[in-house]
A tleap script that builds the chain and sets N, CA, C and O, in Angstrom:
source leaprc.protein.ff14SB
mol = sequence {
  NMET LEU SER ASN THR GLY ILE ASN LYS ILE
  ILE LEU LEU GLY GLN ILE TYR GLN GLU PRO
  GLN MET SER ALA ASP VAL ASN ARG ASN LYS
  PHE LEU TYR PHE THR LEU VAL THR ASN GLU
  VAL ILE LYS LYS GLY GLN ASP SER VAL GLU
  HIE ASN GLU TYR HIE ASN ILE LYS ILE PRO
  GLU LYS LEU ILE THR GLN ASP ALA LEU CYS
  LEU GLU PHE GLY GLN THR LEU TYR ILE GLU
  GLY LYS ILE GLN THR THR SER PHE MET ASP
  ASP LEU HIE VAL LYS ARG TYR ASN LEU GLU
  ILE VAL VAL ASN LYS VAL GLU VAL VAL LYS
  PRO VAL PRO SER ILE CVAL
}
set mol.1.N position { 19.894 19.394 14.007 }
set mol.1.CA position { 18.646 19.745 14.765 }
set mol.1.C position { 17.521 19.597 13.766 }
set mol.1.O position { 17.650 19.851 12.569 }
set mol.2.N position { 16.319 19.133 14.384 }
set mol.2.CA position { 15.109 18.975 13.657 }
set mol.2.C position { 14.435 20.331 13.339 }
set mol.2.O position { 14.391 21.214 14.196 }
set mol.3.N position { 13.907 20.495 12.097 }
set mol.3.CA position { 13.188 21.632 11.752 }
set mol.3.C position { 11.768 21.454 12.255 }
set mol.3.O position { 11.378 20.388 12.732 }
set mol.4.N position { 11.031 22.499 12.136 }
set mol.4.CA position { 9.645 22.602 12.539 }
set mol.4.C position { 8.637 21.824 11.699 }
set mol.4.O position { 7.448 21.752 12.009 }
set mol.5.N position { 9.189 21.220 10.572 }
set mol.5.CA position { 8.279 20.440 9.724 }
set mol.5.C position { 8.179 18.912 10.168 }
set mol.5.O position { 9.034 18.426 10.908 }
set mol.6.N position { 7.181 18.233 9.722 }
set mol.6.CA position { 6.898 16.963 10.033 }
set mol.6.C position { 7.475 15.939 9.148 }
set mol.6.O position { 8.056 16.324 8.133 }
set mol.7.N position { 7.387 14.685 9.406 }
set mol.7.CA position { 7.855 13.593 8.546 }
set mol.7.C position { 6.686 12.656 8.264 }
set mol.7.O position { 6.043 12.179 9.199 }
set mol.8.N position { 6.411 12.397 7.051 }
set mol.8.CA position { 5.383 11.487 6.630 }
set mol.8.C position { 5.977 10.426 5.831 }
set mol.8.O position { 6.045 10.602 4.615 }
set mol.9.N position { 6.431 9.314 6.360 }
set mol.9.CA position { 7.056 8.307 5.651 }
set mol.9.C position { 6.582 6.913 6.197 }
set mol.9.O position { 6.418 6.721 7.402 }
set mol.10.N position { 6.368 5.939 5.227 }
set mol.10.CA position { 5.911 4.731 5.652 }
set mol.10.C position { 6.653 3.666 4.833 }
set mol.10.O position { 6.965 3.861 3.658 }
set mol.11.N position { 6.921 2.536 5.496 }
set mol.11.CA position { 7.617 1.444 4.869 }
set mol.11.C position { 6.852 0.158 5.134 }
set mol.11.O position { 6.591 -0.154 6.296 }
set mol.12.N position { 6.468 -0.627 4.076 }
set mol.12.CA position { 5.589 -1.826 4.285 }
set mol.12.C position { 6.295 -2.949 3.531 }
set mol.12.O position { 7.048 -2.721 2.585 }
set mol.13.N position { 6.041 -4.083 3.957 }
set mol.13.CA position { 6.522 -5.351 3.331 }
set mol.13.C position { 5.213 -6.272 3.513 }
set mol.13.O position { 4.790 -6.633 4.611 }
set mol.14.N position { 4.642 -6.595 2.283 }
set mol.14.CA position { 3.450 -7.334 2.340 }
set mol.14.C position { 3.051 -7.920 1.051 }
set mol.14.O position { 3.757 -7.733 0.060 }
set mol.15.N position { 1.937 -8.636 0.989 }
set mol.15.CA position { 1.430 -9.277 -0.233 }
set mol.15.C position { 0.315 -8.518 -0.846 }
set mol.15.O position { -0.449 -7.881 -0.120 }
set mol.16.N position { 0.165 -8.543 -2.174 }
set mol.16.CA position { -0.950 -7.964 -2.837 }
set mol.16.C position { -2.053 -8.916 -2.620 }
set mol.16.O position { -2.015 -10.111 -2.909 }
set mol.17.N position { -3.165 -8.200 -2.016 }
set mol.17.CA position { -4.293 -8.982 -1.627 }
set mol.17.C position { -5.449 -8.838 -2.619 }
set mol.17.O position { -6.362 -9.663 -2.632 }
set mol.18.N position { -5.413 -7.813 -3.433 }
set mol.18.CA position { -6.451 -7.614 -4.375 }
set mol.18.C position { -5.871 -7.275 -5.708 }
set mol.18.O position { -4.910 -6.505 -5.707 }
set mol.19.N position { -6.289 -7.712 -6.783 }
set mol.19.CA position { -5.721 -7.553 -8.208 }
set mol.19.C position { -5.678 -6.051 -8.409 }
set mol.19.O position { -6.668 -5.353 -8.188 }
set mol.20.N position { -4.353 -5.490 -8.890 }
set mol.20.CA position { -4.283 -4.139 -9.196 }
set mol.20.C position { -5.171 -3.638 -10.273 }
set mol.20.O position { -5.347 -4.301 -11.295 }
set mol.21.N position { -5.735 -2.489 -10.074 }
set mol.21.CA position { -6.581 -1.785 -11.029 }
set mol.21.C position { -6.034 -0.450 -11.440 }
set mol.21.O position { -5.630 0.270 -10.527 }
set mol.22.N position { -5.960 -0.019 -12.645 }
set mol.22.CA position { -5.574 1.337 -13.156 }
set mol.22.C position { -6.769 2.203 -12.922 }
set mol.22.O position { -7.875 1.771 -13.247 }
set mol.23.N position { -6.640 3.420 -12.372 }
set mol.23.CA position { -7.634 4.346 -12.243 }
set mol.23.C position { -7.106 5.760 -12.261 }
set mol.23.O position { -5.893 5.968 -12.280 }
set mol.24.N position { -7.988 6.727 -12.256 }
set mol.24.CA position { -7.597 8.138 -12.268 }
set mol.24.C position { -8.135 8.918 -11.117 }
set mol.24.O position { -9.228 8.590 -10.654 }
set mol.25.N position { -7.488 9.895 -10.623 }
set mol.25.CA position { -7.989 10.603 -9.453 }
set mol.25.C position { -8.781 11.857 -10.091 }
set mol.25.O position { -9.000 11.934 -11.300 }
set mol.26.N position { -9.152 12.743 -9.238 }
set mol.26.CA position { -10.073 13.881 -9.667 }
set mol.26.C position { -9.262 14.863 -10.608 }
set mol.26.O position { -9.857 15.635 -11.360 }
set mol.27.N position { -8.069 14.812 -10.548 }
set mol.27.CA position { -7.138 15.694 -11.438 }
set mol.27.C position { -6.753 14.901 -12.720 }
set mol.27.O position { -5.994 15.418 -13.540 }
set mol.28.N position { -7.253 13.679 -12.903 }
set mol.28.CA position { -7.022 12.837 -14.092 }
set mol.28.C position { -5.560 12.414 -14.132 }
set mol.28.O position { -5.006 12.181 -15.206 }
set mol.29.N position { -4.945 12.315 -12.982 }
set mol.29.CA position { -3.702 11.588 -12.806 }
set mol.29.C position { -3.898 10.160 -12.753 }
set mol.29.O position { -4.822 9.768 -12.040 }
set mol.30.N position { -3.145 9.234 -13.426 }
set mol.30.CA position { -3.438 7.771 -13.429 }
set mol.30.C position { -2.582 7.247 -12.326 }
set mol.30.O position { -1.428 7.617 -12.110 }
set mol.31.N position { -3.308 6.269 -11.583 }
set mol.31.CA position { -2.637 5.636 -10.503 }
set mol.31.C position { -2.998 4.021 -10.695 }
set mol.31.O position { -3.945 3.648 -11.387 }
set mol.32.N position { -2.193 3.203 -10.050 }
set mol.32.CA position { -2.494 1.818 -9.962 }
set mol.32.C position { -2.886 1.547 -8.444 }
set mol.32.O position { -2.100 1.726 -7.514 }
set mol.33.N position { -4.124 1.119 -8.310 }
set mol.33.CA position { -4.694 0.936 -6.969 }
set mol.33.C position { -4.757 -0.503 -6.598 }
set mol.33.O position { -5.015 -1.288 -7.509 }
set mol.34.N position { -4.546 -1.005 -5.314 }
set mol.34.CA position { -4.637 -2.264 -4.794 }
set mol.34.C position { -4.670 -2.279 -3.380 }
set mol.34.O position { -4.428 -1.242 -2.763 }
set mol.35.N position { -4.944 -3.345 -2.789 }
set mol.35.CA position { -4.845 -3.574 -1.338 }
set mol.35.C position { -3.574 -4.477 -1.110 }
set mol.35.O position { -3.349 -5.483 -1.782 }
set mol.36.N position { -2.801 -4.037 -0.137 }
set mol.36.CA position { -1.582 -4.919 0.309 }
set mol.36.C position { -1.926 -5.335 1.768 }
set mol.36.O position { -2.421 -4.541 2.568 }
set mol.37.N position { -1.648 -6.561 2.049 }
set mol.37.CA position { -1.917 -7.068 3.388 }
set mol.37.C position { -0.563 -7.329 4.115 }
set mol.37.O position { 0.335 -7.998 3.605 }
set mol.38.N position { -0.491 -6.792 5.257 }
set mol.38.CA position { 0.737 -7.077 6.094 }
set mol.38.C position { 0.315 -7.862 7.287 }
set mol.38.O position { -0.798 -7.631 7.760 }
set mol.39.N position { 1.118 -8.806 7.850 }
set mol.39.CA position { 0.644 -9.566 9.011 }
set mol.39.C position { 1.735 -9.653 10.010 }
set mol.39.O position { 2.916 -9.534 9.684 }
set mol.40.N position { 1.352 -9.856 11.192 }
set mol.40.CA position { 2.276 -9.902 12.327 }
set mol.40.C position { 1.653 -10.937 13.359 }
set mol.40.O position { 0.445 -11.171 13.389 }
set mol.41.N position { 2.517 -11.497 14.144 }
set mol.41.CA position { 2.090 -12.475 15.202 }
set mol.41.C position { 2.184 -11.667 16.500 }
set mol.41.O position { 3.238 -11.138 16.856 }
set mol.42.N position { 1.037 -11.591 17.197 }
set mol.42.CA position { 0.958 -10.867 18.448 }
set mol.42.C position { 0.760 -11.832 19.621 }
set mol.42.O position { -0.147 -12.662 19.574 }
set mol.43.N position { 1.600 -11.745 20.692 }
set mol.43.CA position { 1.441 -12.571 21.918 }
set mol.43.C position { 0.330 -12.169 22.778 }
set mol.43.O position { 0.371 -11.051 23.292 }
set mol.44.N position { -0.683 -12.969 23.000 }
set mol.44.CA position { -1.787 -12.679 23.842 }
set mol.44.C position { -1.787 -13.757 24.958 }
set mol.44.O position { -2.324 -14.847 24.761 }
set mol.45.N position { -1.173 -13.443 26.144 }
set mol.45.CA position { -1.101 -14.481 27.236 }
set mol.45.C position { -0.211 -15.530 26.835 }
set mol.45.O position { 0.949 -15.272 26.511 }
set mol.46.N position { -0.677 -16.713 26.833 }
set mol.46.CA position { 0.224 -17.907 26.359 }
set mol.46.C position { 0.163 -18.169 24.892 }
set mol.46.O position { 0.961 -18.954 24.381 }
set mol.47.N position { -0.826 -17.493 24.128 }
set mol.47.CA position { -1.136 -17.790 22.887 }
set mol.47.C position { -0.521 -16.765 21.882 }
set mol.47.O position { -0.332 -15.597 22.223 }
set mol.48.N position { -0.225 -17.209 20.687 }
set mol.48.CA position { 0.220 -16.286 19.572 }
set mol.48.C position { -0.883 -16.152 18.661 }
set mol.48.O position { -1.440 -17.144 18.190 }
set mol.49.N position { -1.254 -14.885 18.370 }
set mol.49.CA position { -2.446 -14.646 17.409 }
set mol.49.C position { -1.901 -13.853 16.226 }
set mol.49.O position { -1.192 -12.858 16.378 }
set mol.50.N position { -2.280 -14.361 14.989 }
set mol.50.CA position { -1.883 -13.694 13.844 }
set mol.50.C position { -2.822 -12.549 13.571 }
set mol.50.O position { -4.045 -12.674 13.635 }
set mol.51.N position { -2.174 -11.378 13.250 }
set mol.51.CA position { -3.060 -10.053 13.072 }
set mol.51.C position { -2.725 -9.464 11.614 }
set mol.51.O position { -1.568 -9.154 11.330 }
set mol.52.N position { -3.683 -9.335 10.792 }
set mol.52.CA position { -3.560 -8.781 9.405 }
set mol.52.C position { -4.043 -7.358 9.390 }
set mol.52.O position { -5.039 -6.996 10.016 }
set mol.53.N position { -3.297 -6.559 8.647 }
set mol.53.CA position { -3.729 -5.149 8.381 }
set mol.53.C position { -3.816 -4.996 6.820 }
set mol.53.O position { -2.987 -5.538 6.090 }
set mol.54.N position { -4.800 -4.275 6.363 }
set mol.54.CA position { -5.026 -4.138 4.969 }
set mol.54.C position { -4.827 -2.651 4.599 }
set mol.54.O position { -5.406 -1.770 5.235 }
set mol.55.N position { -4.046 -2.396 3.621 }
set mol.55.CA position { -3.486 -1.064 3.320 }
set mol.55.C position { -3.985 -0.747 1.832 }
set mol.55.O position { -3.830 -1.592 0.951 }
set mol.56.N position { -4.561 0.436 1.581 }
set mol.56.CA position { -4.961 0.843 0.297 }
set mol.56.C position { -3.736 1.486 -0.309 }
set mol.56.O position { -3.246 2.471 0.243 }
set mol.57.N position { -3.203 0.971 -1.439 }
set mol.57.CA position { -1.970 1.403 -2.020 }
set mol.57.C position { -2.317 2.101 -3.322 }
set mol.57.O position { -3.156 1.645 -4.099 }
set mol.58.N position { -1.652 3.208 -3.532 }
set mol.58.CA position { -1.829 4.042 -4.756 }
set mol.58.C position { -0.410 4.417 -5.352 }
set mol.58.O position { 0.375 5.171 -4.778 }
set mol.59.N position { -0.176 3.814 -6.547 }
set mol.59.CA position { 1.185 3.973 -7.138 }
set mol.59.C position { 0.963 4.799 -8.409 }
set mol.59.O position { 0.151 4.400 -9.244 }
set mol.60.N position { 1.691 6.001 -8.604 }
set mol.60.CA position { 1.632 6.741 -9.739 }
set mol.60.C position { 1.950 6.016 -11.025 }
set mol.60.O position { 2.865 5.194 -10.961 }
set mol.61.N position { 1.346 6.188 -12.172 }
set mol.61.CA position { 1.544 5.473 -13.337 }
set mol.61.C position { 2.968 5.673 -13.791 }
set mol.61.O position { 3.546 4.738 -14.345 }
set mol.62.N position { 3.560 6.803 -13.600 }
set mol.62.CA position { 4.984 7.043 -14.149 }
set mol.62.C position { 5.943 6.142 -13.374 }
set mol.62.O position { 6.964 5.783 -13.962 }
set mol.63.N position { 5.725 5.725 -12.084 }
set mol.63.CA position { 6.521 4.789 -11.396 }
set mol.63.C position { 6.396 3.379 -11.955 }
set mol.63.O position { 7.368 2.625 -11.990 }
set mol.64.N position { 5.235 3.043 -12.374 }
set mol.64.CA position { 4.955 1.722 -12.832 }
set mol.64.C position { 5.609 1.602 -14.221 }
set mol.64.O position { 6.282 0.604 -14.478 }
set mol.65.N position { 5.444 2.535 -15.080 }
set mol.65.CA position { 6.021 2.500 -16.457 }
set mol.65.C position { 7.591 2.704 -16.387 }
set mol.65.O position { 8.333 2.095 -17.158 }
set mol.66.N position { 8.018 3.500 -15.523 }
set mol.66.CA position { 9.448 3.736 -15.334 }
set mol.66.C position { 10.180 2.489 -14.996 }
set mol.66.O position { 11.185 2.146 -15.618 }
set mol.67.N position { 9.672 1.809 -14.007 }
set mol.67.CA position { 10.338 0.653 -13.536 }
set mol.67.C position { 9.869 -0.634 -14.266 }
set mol.67.O position { 10.325 -1.717 -13.902 }
set mol.68.N position { 8.978 -0.556 -15.281 }
set mol.68.CA position { 8.366 -1.712 -16.048 }
set mol.68.C position { 7.887 -2.741 -15.080 }
set mol.68.O position { 8.233 -3.918 -15.183 }
set mol.69.N position { 7.054 -2.287 -14.094 }
set mol.69.CA position { 6.550 -3.255 -13.068 }
set mol.69.C position { 5.308 -3.908 -13.588 }
set mol.69.O position { 4.427 -3.267 -14.162 }
set mol.70.N position { 5.255 -5.305 -13.359 }
set mol.70.CA position { 4.025 -6.053 -13.652 }
set mol.70.C position { 3.556 -6.730 -12.292 }
set mol.70.O position { 4.097 -7.745 -11.853 }
set mol.71.N position { 2.601 -6.140 -11.723 }
set mol.71.CA position { 2.129 -6.482 -10.410 }
set mol.71.C position { 0.935 -7.403 -10.532 }
set mol.71.O position { 0.029 -7.188 -11.337 }
set mol.72.N position { 0.963 -8.469 -9.680 }
set mol.72.CA position { -0.091 -9.492 -9.700 }
set mol.72.C position { -0.455 -9.814 -8.283 }
set mol.72.O position { 0.367 -9.642 -7.383 }
set mol.73.N position { -1.702 -10.292 -8.047 }
set mol.73.CA position { -2.258 -10.912 -6.875 }
set mol.73.C position { -1.204 -11.940 -6.234 }
set mol.73.O position { -0.679 -12.830 -6.903 }
set mol.74.N position { -0.962 -11.738 -4.937 }
set mol.74.CA position { -0.083 -12.692 -4.217 }
set mol.74.C position { 1.406 -12.327 -4.152 }
set mol.74.O position { 2.154 -12.892 -3.354 }
set mol.75.N position { 1.834 -11.367 -5.006 }
set mol.75.CA position { 3.313 -10.986 -5.032 }
set mol.75.C position { 3.563 -10.254 -3.724 }
set mol.75.O position { 2.745 -9.515 -3.177 }
set mol.76.N position { 4.775 -10.539 -3.286 }
set mol.76.CA position { 5.287 -9.763 -2.078 }
set mol.76.C position { 6.028 -8.547 -2.536 }
set mol.76.O position { 6.893 -8.595 -3.410 }
set mol.77.N position { 5.663 -7.457 -1.917 }
set mol.77.CA position { 6.288 -6.151 -2.327 }
set mol.77.C position { 6.797 -5.424 -1.062 }
set mol.77.O position { 6.267 -5.449 0.048 }
set mol.78.N position { 7.964 -4.747 -1.443 }
set mol.78.CA position { 8.585 -3.792 -0.351 }
set mol.78.C position { 8.131 -2.326 -0.929 }
set mol.78.O position { 8.374 -1.971 -2.082 }
set mol.79.N position { 7.495 -1.592 -0.045 }
set mol.79.CA position { 6.989 -0.292 -0.442 }
set mol.79.C position { 7.447 0.794 0.477 }
set mol.79.O position { 7.464 0.632 1.697 }
set mol.80.N position { 7.844 1.973 -0.146 }
set mol.80.CA position { 8.146 3.190 0.564 }
set mol.80.C position { 7.211 4.204 0.066 }
set mol.80.O position { 6.934 4.249 -1.133 }
set mol.81.N position { 6.671 5.084 0.982 }
set mol.81.CA position { 5.751 6.118 0.515 }
set mol.81.C position { 5.329 6.979 1.645 }
set mol.81.O position { 6.036 7.120 2.643 }
set mol.82.N position { 4.114 7.589 1.483 }
set mol.82.CA position { 3.610 8.475 2.545 }
set mol.82.C position { 2.096 8.268 2.628 }
set mol.82.O position { 1.434 7.790 1.707 }
set mol.83.N position { 1.605 8.664 3.801 }
set mol.83.CA position { 0.206 8.458 4.089 }
set mol.83.C position { -0.571 9.608 3.593 }
set mol.83.O position { -0.141 10.743 3.799 }
set mol.84.N position { -1.715 9.411 2.935 }
set mol.84.CA position { -2.507 10.540 2.493 }
set mol.84.C position { -3.919 10.249 2.729 }
set mol.84.O position { -4.388 9.158 2.406 }
set mol.85.N position { -4.670 11.226 3.311 }
set mol.85.CA position { -6.035 11.162 3.653 }
set mol.85.C position { -6.819 11.889 2.637 }
set mol.85.O position { -6.486 13.018 2.278 }
set mol.86.N position { -7.824 11.293 2.173 }
set mol.86.CA position { -8.823 12.059 1.184 }
set mol.86.C position { -10.193 12.005 1.833 }
set mol.86.O position { -10.446 11.174 2.704 }
set mol.87.N position { -11.069 12.891 1.406 }
set mol.87.CA position { -12.427 12.868 1.936 }
set mol.87.C position { -13.463 12.877 0.748 }
set mol.87.O position { -13.136 13.347 -0.342 }
set mol.88.N position { -14.626 12.389 0.955 }
set mol.88.CA position { -15.670 12.414 0.036 }
set mol.88.C position { -17.062 12.390 0.642 }
set mol.88.O position { -17.201 12.056 1.819 }
set mol.89.N position { -18.045 12.713 -0.075 }
set mol.89.CA position { -19.411 12.661 0.404 }
set mol.89.C position { -20.107 11.460 -0.032 }
set mol.89.O position { -20.135 11.194 -1.233 }
set mol.90.N position { -20.687 10.689 0.846 }
set mol.90.CA position { -21.397 9.455 0.458 }
set mol.90.C position { -22.727 9.772 0.012 }
set mol.90.O position { -23.103 10.942 -0.057 }
set mol.91.N position { -23.578 8.644 -0.345 }
set mol.91.CA position { -24.955 8.898 -0.935 }
set mol.91.C position { -25.808 9.535 0.070 }
set mol.91.O position { -26.793 10.175 -0.298 }
set mol.92.N position { -25.497 9.406 1.369 }
set mol.92.CA position { -26.292 9.937 2.376 }
set mol.92.C position { -25.848 11.390 2.757 }
set mol.92.O position { -26.386 12.003 3.678 }
set mol.93.N position { -24.868 11.887 2.021 }
set mol.93.CA position { -24.327 13.235 2.302 }
set mol.93.C position { -23.488 13.279 3.687 }
set mol.93.O position { -23.403 14.304 4.364 }
set mol.94.N position { -22.927 12.145 4.002 }
set mol.94.CA position { -22.092 12.141 5.165 }
set mol.94.C position { -20.590 12.040 4.664 }
set mol.94.O position { -20.212 11.246 3.803 }
set mol.95.N position { -19.772 12.976 5.338 }
set mol.95.CA position { -18.387 13.069 4.858 }
set mol.95.C position { -17.653 11.820 5.413 }
set mol.95.O position { -17.700 11.489 6.597 }
set mol.96.N position { -16.953 11.138 4.420 }
set mol.96.CA position { -16.214 9.896 4.722 }
set mol.96.C position { -14.746 10.243 4.419 }
set mol.96.O position { -14.440 11.126 3.618 }
set mol.97.N position { -13.885 9.529 5.077 }
set mol.97.CA position { -12.409 9.638 4.777 }
set mol.97.C position { -11.812 8.299 4.259 }
set mol.97.O position { -12.268 7.201 4.576 }
set mol.98.N position { -10.923 8.460 3.566 }
set mol.98.CA position { -10.097 7.252 2.931 }
set mol.98.C position { -8.615 7.529 3.235 }
set mol.98.O position { -8.117 8.615 2.939 }
set mol.99.N position { -7.948 6.606 3.792 }
set mol.99.CA position { -6.601 6.621 4.037 }
set mol.99.C position { -5.863 5.736 2.986 }
set mol.99.O position { -6.179 4.560 2.808 }
set mol.100.N position { -4.873 6.356 2.306 }
set mol.100.CA position { -4.193 5.655 1.222 }
set mol.100.C position { -2.661 5.791 1.498 }
set mol.100.O position { -2.229 6.741 2.151 }
set mol.101.N position { -1.890 4.866 1.011 }
set mol.101.CA position { -0.395 4.901 0.946 }
set mol.101.C position { -0.037 5.382 -0.459 }
set mol.101.O position { -0.324 4.614 -1.377 }
set mol.102.N position { 0.528 6.503 -0.748 }
set mol.102.CA position { 1.068 6.948 -1.998 }
set mol.102.C position { 2.476 6.553 -2.025 }
set mol.102.O position { 3.304 6.996 -1.228 }
set mol.103.N position { 2.761 5.630 -3.044 }
set mol.103.CA position { 4.128 4.997 -3.183 }
set mol.103.C position { 5.059 5.870 -3.929 }
set mol.103.O position { 4.670 6.462 -4.935 }
set mol.104.N position { 6.310 5.984 -3.473 }
set mol.104.CA position { 7.428 6.659 -4.279 }
set mol.104.C position { 8.555 5.592 -4.548 }
set mol.104.O position { 9.488 5.882 -5.296 }
set mol.105.N position { 8.478 4.404 -3.964 }
set mol.105.CA position { 9.433 3.426 -4.306 }
set mol.105.C position { 8.797 1.995 -3.991 }
set mol.105.O position { 8.258 1.743 -2.913 }
set mol.106.N position { 8.915 1.088 -5.038 }
set mol.106.CA position { 8.372 -0.241 -4.936 }
set mol.106.C position { 9.229 -1.261 -5.525 }
set mol.106.O position { 9.699 -1.119 -6.654 }
set mol.107.N position { 9.443 -2.262 -4.815 }
set mol.107.CA position { 10.193 -3.456 -5.286 }
set mol.107.C position { 9.528 -4.784 -5.042 }
set mol.107.O position { 8.991 -5.082 -3.976 }
set mol.108.N position { 9.601 -5.577 -6.120 }
set mol.108.CA position { 8.947 -6.915 -6.019 }
set mol.108.C position { 9.992 -7.728 -5.325 }
set mol.108.O position { 11.140 -7.754 -5.767 }
set mol.109.N position { 9.632 -8.414 -4.223 }
set mol.109.CA position { 10.519 -9.218 -3.482 }
set mol.109.C position { 10.407 -10.697 -4.047 }
set mol.109.O position { 9.348 -11.319 -3.958 }
set mol.110.N position { 11.396 -11.164 -4.557 }
set mol.110.CA position { 11.511 -12.515 -5.157 }
set mol.110.C position { 11.524 -13.559 -4.092 }
set mol.110.O position { 12.272 -13.454 -3.120 }
set mol.111.N position { 10.653 -14.635 -4.267 }
set mol.111.CA position { 10.781 -15.673 -3.159 }
set mol.111.C position { 12.065 -16.437 -3.372 }
set mol.111.O position { 12.625 -16.552 -4.462 }
set mol.112.N position { 12.491 -16.964 -2.194 }
set mol.112.CA position { 13.742 -17.863 -2.164 }
set mol.112.C position { 13.457 -19.113 -2.754 }
set mol.112.O position { 12.556 -19.805 -2.279 }
set mol.113.N position { 14.186 -19.534 -3.842 }
set mol.113.CA position { 14.077 -20.793 -4.473 }
set mol.113.C position { 14.216 -21.944 -3.509 }
set mol.113.O position { 15.136 -21.942 -2.692 }
set mol.114.N position { 13.301 -22.969 -3.572 }
set mol.114.CA position { 13.402 -24.136 -2.618 }
set mol.114.C position { 14.451 -25.066 -3.152 }
set mol.114.O position { 14.566 -25.240 -4.365 }
set mol.115.N position { 15.221 -25.670 -2.273 }
set mol.115.CA position { 16.240 -26.694 -2.635 }
set mol.115.C position { 15.755 -28.057 -2.374 }
set mol.115.O position { 15.480 -28.371 -1.216 }
set mol.116.N position { 15.623 -28.903 -3.343 }
set mol.116.CA position { 15.018 -30.229 -3.133 }
set mol.116.C position { 16.126 -31.281 -3.170 }
set mol.116.O position { 15.853 -32.471 -3.016 }
savepdb mol mol.pdb
quit
């Protein structure tokens, strides 16, 4: 039987769209930040249209060093994690929100070698 708690889990398979950058949050915890793009083909009437989604990815430093990952633009990644929303005040004192994927598992998907 399900308990009264919720589930916050996400699985993504996509390509690194922006060069990963190491940064720290307000608590000085280090994270690797980048954008991952996922795409799908959606049928609209008789046509098929490609749709891209861009996800803000946040990987804890310990996960990067533990798995000795070297992530680069264009790599395909399999990611498991959770959604986290943060807020901040912009220059005009308007409260803004940022949606991030906090990763707890990441694997680099190797491309299939072509046979010539």
